[in-house]
C-alpha positions, 0 to 999 in steps of 0.5 A, spaced: 473 205 876 468 208 879 468 213 874 466 208 869 461 205 873 458 212 873 458 213 866 455 207 864 449 208 869 448 215 866 449 213 859 444 207 860 439 212 863 439 217 857 438 211 853 432 209 857 429 216 856 431 216 849 427 209 848 421 212 852 421 218 847 422 223 852 426 229 850 433 230 852 435 237 852 441 240 853 443 247 855 449 251 856 448 251 863 447 244 864 453 242 860 457 247 864 454 244 871 456 237 868 463 239 866 464 242 873 461 236 877 466 232 872 472 236 875 470 235 882 470 228 881 477 228 878 479 233 884 476 228 889 480 222 886 487 226 886 485 228 893 484 220 895 491 218 892 495 224 895 491 222 902 493 215 902 500 216 899 501 220 906 499 214 910 492 215 912 489 209 914 483 207 909 478 207 915 479 214 916 481 217 909 475 214 905 469 217 910 473 224 911 473 224 903 466 222 902 463 226 907 467 232 905 464 231 898 457 230 900 458 237 905 461 241 899 456 239 894 451 241 899 454 248 900 455 249 893 447 247 892 445 252 897 450 257 894 450 256 886 443 253 885 439 256 891 437 250 894 434 250 901 435 245 906 430 241 910 431 240 918 433 233 917 438 235 911 441 240 916 442 235 921 445 230 916 450 235 914 452 236 921 452 229 923 457 228 917 461 234 920 461 231 927 463 224 924 469 227 920 471 231 927 471 224 931 475 220 925 480 226 925 481 226 932 482 218 932 487 218 927 
């Protein structure tokens, strides 16, 4: 369901840009990154089903999966896209790690 909402919002955004006359350019790198993003979302969904089928409570599994996705995305941004992190962003990522550890210990 989440993928349908994301696809609809993305299509709406592209339509809005098109109607405003802004150029919409496609590149091989952009399409490749979009395909990798779609693969990542698909794998996260599969992981969600696996985790919950093993009896992990939703109150633990969902934050761990979402937090882990944010963490993985940030690491990939650093390594693949050569992005930089501000101190506040780094603190946020460390908070996610701390939260995952606390949730995992309480499970």
